[in-house]
Each structure stands twice: as structure tokens, then as C-alpha cells.
C-alpha positions as CSV (number, residue, x, y, z in Angstrom):
1,M,50.0,125.7,5.5
2,G,47.4,127.7,7.6
3,N,44.5,126.4,5.6
4,L,45.0,122.8,6.3
5,P,42.8,122.7,9.5
6,A,40.0,124.3,7.6
7,A,40.3,121.9,4.5
8,S,40.3,119.1,7.1
9,L,37.2,120.3,8.7
10,L,35.4,120.7,5.4
11,T,36.4,117.2,4.3
12,E,35.1,115.7,7.5
13,M,31.9,117.7,7.0
14,N,31.5,116.5,3.5
15,V,32.0,112.8,4.7
16,N,29.3,113.2,7.4
17,H,27.0,114.7,4.9
18,Q,27.5,111.8,2.6
19,L,27.0,109.4,5.3
20,R,23.7,111.0,6.3
21,Q,22.6,110.9,2.7
22,R,23.3,107.1,2.6
23,M,21.4,106.6,5.9
24,L,18.3,108.2,4.4
25,V,17.5,104.9,2.6
26,S,17.1,102.4,5.3
27,P,18.0,98.7,4.6
28,L,14.8,97.7,6.2
29,W,12.8,100.0,3.9
30,L,14.6,98.5,0.9
31,Q,13.9,95.0,2.0
32,A,10.1,95.8,2.7
33,S,9.9,97.5,-0.9
34,I,11.4,94.2,-2.5
35,L,9.0,92.0,-0.6
36,T,6.0,94.3,-1.5
37,F,7.0,94.1,-5.2
38,I,7.4,90.3,-5.1
39,F,4.2,89.8,-3.1
40,G,2.2,92.2,-5.6
41,F,3.4,90.5,-8.7
42,A,2.7,87.0,-7.1
43,V,-1.0,88.1,-6.5
44,L,-1.3,89.4,-9.9
45,G,0.2,86.2,-11.4
46,F,-2.4,84.0,-9.2
47,L,-5.3,86.1,-10.3
48,A,-4.2,85.9,-14.0
49,V,-4.1,82.0,-13.7
50,Y,-7.2,81.9,-11.8
51,I,-9.2,84.2,-14.2
52,Y,-7.9,82.1,-17.1
53,S,-8.8,78.9,-15.6
54,Q,-12.4,80.2,-15.0
55,S,-12.9,81.5,-18.5
56,P,-15.9,80.1,-20.3
57,P,-15.4,77.7,-23.1
58,I,-15.5,78.9,-26.6
59,P,-17.3,76.3,-28.9
60,D,-16.0,75.6,-32.2
61,R,-19.6,76.0,-33.8
62,V,-23.0,77.0,-32.4
63,I,-25.9,75.3,-34.3
64,G,-29.4,76.6,-34.1
65,D,-32.6,74.3,-33.6
66,D,-33.1,74.1,-37.2
67,G,-29.4,72.7,-37.6
68,R,-28.4,76.0,-39.3
69,L,-24.9,77.2,-38.5
70,L,-25.2,80.3,-36.5
71,F,-21.7,81.4,-35.8
72,T,-18.1,79.8,-35.2
73,G,-15.5,80.0,-32.5
74,K,-13.5,82.0,-34.8
75,E,-16.2,84.5,-35.4
76,I,-16.5,84.8,-31.5
77,M,-12.9,85.6,-31.1
78,T,-13.0,87.9,-33.9
79,G,-15.8,89.9,-32.2
80,Q,-14.0,89.7,-28.9
81,H,-10.9,91.2,-30.5
82,L,-13.0,94.0,-32.1
83,F,-14.5,94.7,-28.6
84,E,-11.1,94.9,-26.9
85,K,-9.8,97.1,-29.9
86,Y,-12.2,99.9,-29.3
87,G,-12.1,99.5,-25.4
88,L,-15.8,98.6,-25.1
89,M,-15.3,96.8,-21.7
90,Q,-17.3,99.5,-19.9
91,F,-20.1,99.6,-22.4
92,G,-23.1,97.8,-21.0
93,T,-23.4,97.6,-17.3
94,I,-25.8,96.4,-14.7
95,F,-27.1,100.0,-14.5
96,G,-28.2,99.8,-18.2
97,H,-26.4,103.0,-19.3
98,G,-24.2,101.3,-21.9
99,A,-26.0,102.9,-24.8
100,Y,-24.9,106.3,-23.6
101,L,-21.1,105.2,-23.5
102,G,-20.5,103.6,-26.8
103,P,-22.3,102.5,-30.0
104,D,-23.8,99.1,-30.6
105,F,-21.7,97.9,-33.5
106,T,-23.9,94.7,-34.1
107,A,-27.0,97.0,-34.3
108,E,-25.0,99.5,-36.6
109,Y,-24.0,96.8,-38.9
110,L,-27.5,95.2,-39.2
111,H,-29.0,98.7,-39.8
112,R,-26.4,99.5,-42.7
113,A,-26.7,96.0,-44.3
114,A,-30.6,96.1,-44.1
115,S,-30.7,99.7,-45.6
116,A,-28.2,98.6,-48.4
117,A,-30.2,95.3,-49.1
118,T,-33.6,97.6,-49.2
119,D,-31.9,99.9,-51.7
120,I,-30.8,96.9,-53.9
121,Y,-34.2,95.3,-54.0
122,Q,-35.9,98.7,-54.8
123,S,-33.4,98.9,-57.6
124,E,-34.4,95.7,-58.9
125,G,-38.2,97.0,-59.3
126,E,-39.6,95.9,-55.9
127,T,-41.9,98.4,-54.1
128,P,-40.5,99.8,-50.8
129,A,-43.0,97.8,-48.7
130,D,-41.9,94.4,-50.5
131,A,-38.2,95.2,-50.3
132,Q,-38.7,95.9,-46.6
133,A,-40.7,92.8,-46.0
134,R,-38.1,90.7,-47.9
135,V,-35.2,92.3,-45.8
136,K,-37.0,91.5,-42.7
137,N,-37.5,87.9,-43.5
138,E,-33.8,87.5,-44.7
139,F,-32.5,89.3,-41.7
140,N,-34.3,87.0,-39.2
141,M,-31.1,86.3,-37.2
142,P,-30.7,85.3,-33.7
143,V,-29.8,88.0,-31.1
144,A,-26.7,87.0,-28.7
145,A,-26.0,89.1,-25.7
146,Y,-22.8,88.9,-23.6
147,N,-23.2,89.3,-20.0
148,V,-19.9,91.1,-19.4
149,S,-17.2,90.1,-16.8
150,G,-17.6,93.6,-15.0
151,E,-21.2,92.8,-14.4
152,F,-20.3,89.3,-13.1
153,S,-17.7,90.7,-10.8
154,M,-19.9,93.6,-9.3
155,L,-22.6,91.0,-8.7
156,K,-20.3,88.4,-7.0
157,A,-18.8,91.1,-4.9
158,A,-22.2,92.5,-3.7
159,A,-23.4,89.1,-3.0
160,A,-20.2,88.2,-0.9
161,N,-20.8,91.3,1.1
162,G,-24.3,90.4,1.9
163,W,-25.7,93.3,-0.1
164,I,-28.0,91.4,-2.4
165,D,-29.4,87.9,-2.8
166,G,-26.7,86.8,-5.4
167,P,-28.7,83.8,-7.2
168,R,-31.9,86.0,-7.2
169,V,-30.3,89.1,-8.7
170,M,-28.5,86.9,-11.2
171,M,-31.5,85.3,-12.5
172,E,-33.2,88.8,-12.5
173,V,-30.2,90.1,-14.7
174,L,-30.4,87.1,-17.1
175,T,-34.3,87.4,-17.4
176,S,-34.0,90.9,-18.1
177,I,-31.5,90.3,-21.0
178,K,-33.9,87.4,-22.3
179,R,-36.9,89.9,-22.1
180,A,-34.9,92.6,-24.1
181,G,-34.9,90.3,-27.0
182,A,-31.8,88.0,-26.8
183,D,-32.1,84.5,-28.1
184,I,-28.8,83.6,-26.8
185,I,-27.0,84.8,-23.7
186,I,-23.3,84.3,-23.2
187,T,-22.5,84.6,-19.5
188,Y,-20.0,83.5,-16.7
189,H,-23.2,82.6,-14.7
190,A,-24.0,79.7,-17.1
191,V,-23.3,76.9,-14.8
192,E,-25.0,78.4,-11.9
193,A,-28.1,79.5,-13.8
194,A,-28.4,76.0,-15.3
195,N,-28.3,74.4,-11.9
196,I,-31.0,76.7,-10.6
197,L,-33.1,76.0,-13.7
198,N,-32.8,72.4,-13.2
199,G,-33.8,72.7,-9.7
200,Q,-30.3,72.3,-8.3
201,K,-28.4,74.4,-5.7
């Protein structure tokens, strides 16, 4: 019986401790966390819809000036899936150091295919020079370059902050891609560049 006051005191201390623990998480903090969570996902959802709506159209077929089929929309998507599979989104930037970060699979494929074709033609009795000339003529394919979304975003952000002349830098970027040997440029700048080339603002 003499231990009852001590037991009662310990029970009261335990209850007070539990109450203090419950008060560590404020209802206001919980509400703020929920609102932040909802707002964050709302913004992400909006950006996803906006980016999807701004994505460039993918043609069913791309025809050259001579009427020859260059590639199809299915081939474009196959290339995009390969691009994403190997995480190549950062390979090729406005700073021009993409070659240090990852392989150029198109160039690798063309090199291997051309080497294999040269060996086949030589095995048929052609000289190395004739075989190489034949391969060069047969591999006269247009070169397509993709101006990646990361470059587009960086350029637009810099222009919005007033750091660069957006249209001028955009045309310089596209011109440099053309000078590098691209016959086709796939870019988010397509409409804006076309307007500038046609003398529109």
C-alpha cells in the first residue's frame, strides 16, 4: 500500500511524457506538409501536360528531294527508345563535349556496316580502292541531328534571364549543327527558326 503514491506519480509522469510526444508533431505542420505535397504534385502534373502538348510532331514518313523514303515515324521512335534505354539525354550539349560522355551509336553503326561491306566487296574480287569507292557511293545517306531538349531549355532559360540574345543564339546553334554536316535538324526551335528564316518575328 505504501507504494501507491509512487506508482501514481510514475503513471502521471508517463501520461505527461506521452502528451509531450504527441505535441511534437503540430497539426499546422501536418497541414502544411499535406498542402506542400498536393501543390508539388499539381505543379509536376501541369508541367507534364504542358511539355507533352509542346512536343514536336513525329511524321509518318520523311521523303527526300528525290522522292526516296529516308525514314519512318516508327524508326524515329525506335531510335528514341534506344536513346532513352542507354540514358543518352546528357550526351551532346551546347558546350560541345557530348563526344566525351557517350558513344555516337549512329556513327558506330555506319562504321561497322561500311567496314563489313568493304570486306564483302573485296572478297568478291574488287580492289580495296574500288570497294571503298563503292561503299562510299552506296552509303550516301543524309545525316540527321537532334537538337536535344536540354539545350532548348538552357537556351530559353538564359534568354528569359536576359543573359543572351535568344533568337540570335538559337540561329547560331542551328547553323553550327548545319555546318557540322547535318542535312536534317530535328529541333524544338523549328517553328521559331522557320519564322525568322521567312522574315517573320
